[in-house]
Backbone as ProteinMPNN parsed JSONL, in Angstrom:
{"seq_chain_A": "MENMDDIILTVGDIQRIFHCGKNQAYEIVRMEGFPVMRIGRAYYIYKSAFLKWLEQNKDKELIK", "coords_chain_A": {"N_chain_A": [[16.397, 7.473, -8.452], [16.439, 3.886, -7.848], [18.444, 1.296, -9.232], [16.757, -0.89, -11.428], [17.655, -3.519, -11.403], [18.36, -3.885, -8.796], [15.993, -3.985, -7.333], [14.132, -5.741, -8.476], [13.52, -9.201, -9.027], [14.198, -12.081, -11.081], [13.14, -15.171, -12.605], [15.514, -16.485, -13.174], [17.151, -15.335, -11.233], [16.046, -16.46, -8.858], [16.65, -19.173, -9.315], [19.548, -18.981, -9.035], [19.669, -18.065, -6.419], [18.542, -20.125, -4.957], [20.141, -22.293, -5.897], [19.157, -24.106, -7.852], [17.523, -25.939, -10.506], [15.964, -24.77, -13.625], [13.217, -25.795, -13.873], [12.492, -26.356, -11.281], [12.847, -23.77, -10.167], [10.713, -22.438, -11.394], [8.599, -23.901, -10.269], [8.833, -22.926, -7.684], [8.189, -20.224, -7.908], [5.569, -20.341, -8.791], [4.284, -21.29, -6.482], [1.549, -21.139, -4.166], [0.999, -18.135, -2.629], [3.532, -17.135, -3.005], [5.346, -14.197, -3.661], [4.862, -13.071, -6.576], [4.632, -11.262, -9.725], [3.115, -11.322, -12.906], [3.918, -10.592, -16.217], [2.853, -10.788, -19.136], [4.454, -13.659, -20.361], [6.418, -13.59, -18.599], [7.859, -13.612, -15.283], [8.123, -11.6, -12.368], [9.578, -10.488, -9.457], [9.398, -8.637, -6.573], [12.108, -7.595, -4.804], [12.08, -6.924, -2.071], [9.608, -8.005, -1.198], [10.194, -10.539, -1.734], [12.195, -11.129, 0.162], [10.76, -10.771, 2.594], [8.877, -12.877, 2.294], [10.637, -14.954, 2.314], [11.619, -14.934, 4.963], [9.264, -15.485, 6.275], [8.799, -18.033, 5.687], [11.039, -19.593, 6.55], [11.353, -21.844, 8.151], [10.031, -23.878, 6.978], [9.394, -26.804, 4.931], [9.303, -26.441, 1.674], [9.463, -27.567, -0.955], [9.612, -30.843, -1.856]], "CA_chain_A": [[15.745, 6.158, -8.505], [17.295, 2.783, -7.785], [18.546, 0.463, -10.483], [15.775, -1.946, -11.424], [18.201, -4.788, -11.029], [18.471, -3.945, -7.293], [14.621, -4.198, -6.677], [13.341, -6.796, -9.159], [14.191, -10.459, -9.232], [13.615, -12.856, -12.034], [13.206, -16.736, -12.249], [16.888, -16.744, -13.123], [17.702, -14.995, -9.983], [15.526, -17.5, -7.978], [17.526, -20.251, -9.643], [20.844, -18.739, -8.417], [19.569, -17.971, -4.946], [18.267, -21.449, -4.387], [20.947, -23.284, -6.475], [18.25, -25.117, -8.36], [17.318, -25.928, -11.888], [14.901, -23.946, -14.168], [11.988, -26.302, -13.622], [12.317, -26.179, -9.765], [12.63, -22.337, -9.842], [9.367, -22.089, -11.889], [7.743, -24.485, -9.343], [8.782, -22.035, -6.541], [7.381, -18.935, -8.3], [4.09, -20.749, -8.95], [3.651, -21.686, -5.266], [0.573, -20.299, -3.585], [1.494, -17.218, -1.526], [4.79, -16.598, -3.445], [5.111, -12.823, -4.155], [5.222, -12.848, -7.91], [3.715, -10.752, -10.658], [3.373, -11.768, -14.12], [3.655, -9.69, -17.221], [2.908, -11.695, -20.382], [4.917, -14.895, -19.923], [7.486, -13.417, -17.704], [7.681, -13.572, -13.869], [8.909, -10.716, -11.676], [9.436, -10.596, -7.986], [10.07, -7.494, -5.886], [13.148, -8.188, -3.845], [11.64, -6.696, -0.719], [8.556, -8.897, -0.946], [10.724, -11.931, -1.705], [12.897, -11.338, 1.436], [9.676, -11.008, 3.534], [8.386, -14.238, 2.113], [11.65, -15.916, 2.678], [11.574, -14.929, 6.379], [8.0, -16.028, 6.809], [8.85, -19.451, 5.358], [12.399, -20.024, 6.793], [11.4, -23.146, 8.697], [9.092, -24.803, 6.197], [9.846, -27.499, 3.638], [8.467, -25.996, 0.555], [9.46, -28.428, -2.041], [10.241, -32.118, -1.443]], "C_chain_A": [[16.742, 5.055, -8.521], [17.416, 2.085, -9.115], [17.547, -0.629, -10.361], [16.321, -3.269, -11.049], [18.299, -5.046, -9.567], [17.142, -4.266, -6.671], [13.863, -5.277, -7.293], [14.146, -7.997, -9.357], [13.432, -11.2, -10.371], [13.625, -14.329, -11.739], [14.684, -17.092, -12.256], [17.554, -16.459, -11.839], [17.284, -16.048, -8.812], [16.352, -18.709, -8.176], [18.924, -20.135, -8.844], [20.775, -18.663, -6.897], [19.407, -19.345, -4.369], [19.188, -22.586, -4.943], [20.176, -24.464, -7.013], [18.181, -24.989, -9.843], [16.125, -25.054, -12.331], [13.527, -24.462, -13.728], [11.579, -26.086, -12.121], [12.041, -24.658, -9.459], [11.162, -21.862, -10.275], [8.362, -22.732, -10.846], [7.672, -23.568, -8.039], [7.951, -20.829, -6.846], [5.942, -19.09, -8.457], [3.438, -21.173, -7.603], [2.583, -20.687, -4.863], [1.252, -19.495, -2.444], [2.881, -16.58, -1.982], [4.61, -15.181, -4.104], [5.49, -12.51, -5.549], [4.123, -12.033, -8.724], [4.079, -11.24, -11.988], [2.897, -10.709, -15.216], [3.86, -10.54, -18.502], [3.346, -13.121, -19.864], [6.027, -14.746, -18.923], [7.005, -13.173, -16.206], [8.623, -12.503, -13.252], [8.547, -10.619, -10.206], [10.099, -9.311, -7.362], [10.915, -8.143, -4.919], [12.75, -8.044, -2.409], [10.527, -7.734, -0.298], [9.099, -10.359, -0.874], [11.467, -12.19, -0.325], [11.86, -11.503, 2.583], [9.136, -12.43, 3.456], [9.337, -15.239, 2.584], [11.726, -16.025, 4.261], [10.474, -15.628, 6.947], [8.012, -17.605, 6.573], [10.139, -20.194, 5.613], [12.396, -21.456, 7.421], [10.444, -24.132, 8.154], [9.796, -25.515, 5.099], [8.912, -27.189, 2.578], [8.341, -26.909, -0.552], [10.212, -29.714, -1.484], [10.983, -32.769, -2.586]], "O_chain_A": [[17.803, 5.204, -9.127], [16.589, 2.265, -10.01], [17.46, -1.263, -9.309], [15.62, -4.091, -10.457], [18.324, -6.187, -9.105], [17.124, -4.786, -5.556], [12.931, -5.752, -6.644], [15.297, -7.928, -9.787], [12.239, -10.993, -10.594], [14.098, -14.715, -10.67], [15.109, -17.914, -11.444], [18.412, -17.213, -11.379], [18.093, -16.412, -7.959], [16.759, -19.277, -7.162], [19.349, -21.045, -8.131], [21.671, -19.118, -6.186], [20.066, -19.695, -3.39], [19.042, -23.731, -4.514], [20.456, -25.625, -6.712], [18.716, -24.035, -10.408], [15.342, -24.634, -11.478], [12.72, -23.665, -13.25], [10.458, -25.686, -11.809], [11.177, -24.308, -8.654], [10.524, -21.038, -9.619], [7.336, -22.106, -10.581], [6.623, -23.458, -7.404], [7.073, -20.469, -6.062], [5.162, -18.152, -8.294], [2.228, -21.391, -7.544], [2.696, -19.503, -5.183], [1.906, -20.0, -1.53], [3.321, -15.596, -1.387], [3.791, -15.029, -5.011], [6.409, -11.712, -5.735], [2.924, -12.109, -8.454], [5.244, -11.558, -12.228], [1.825, -10.105, -15.186], [4.98, -10.926, -18.834], [2.661, -13.698, -19.02], [6.535, -15.757, -18.438], [5.933, -12.626, -15.949], [9.81, -12.494, -13.578], [7.385, -10.662, -9.803], [11.255, -9.004, -7.654], [10.536, -9.119, -4.272], [13.034, -8.922, -1.594], [10.54, -8.248, 0.82], [8.612, -11.226, -0.148], [11.381, -13.275, 0.251], [12.087, -12.324, 3.472], [8.968, -13.093, 4.48], [8.966, -16.253, 3.176], [11.884, -17.126, 4.788], [10.608, -16.307, 7.965], [7.282, -18.343, 7.234], [10.38, -21.254, 5.036], [13.359, -22.198, 7.227], [10.09, -25.113, 8.808], [10.661, -24.966, 4.416], [7.777, -27.665, 2.597], [7.249, -27.072, -1.096], [11.228, -29.648, -0.792], [11.565, -33.84, -2.414]]}, "name": "protein", "num_of_chains": 1, "seq": "MENMDDIILTVGDIQRIFHCGKNQAYEIVRMEGFPVMRIGRAYYIYKSAFLKWLEQNKDKELIK"}
């Protein structure tokens, strides 16, 4: 089995990937169509679903 760190992203990972602050990272994960699952107050993103979402949205302005 793979290391869970290799397949699951967190909001902190989204911050690092997009070089943005915490509030903007939460804005991204709450966007309609973003591949996130929520357990309690925590957000988790499958890396494979995130990469697919990223490819599908590569030419879009998502946040102004």
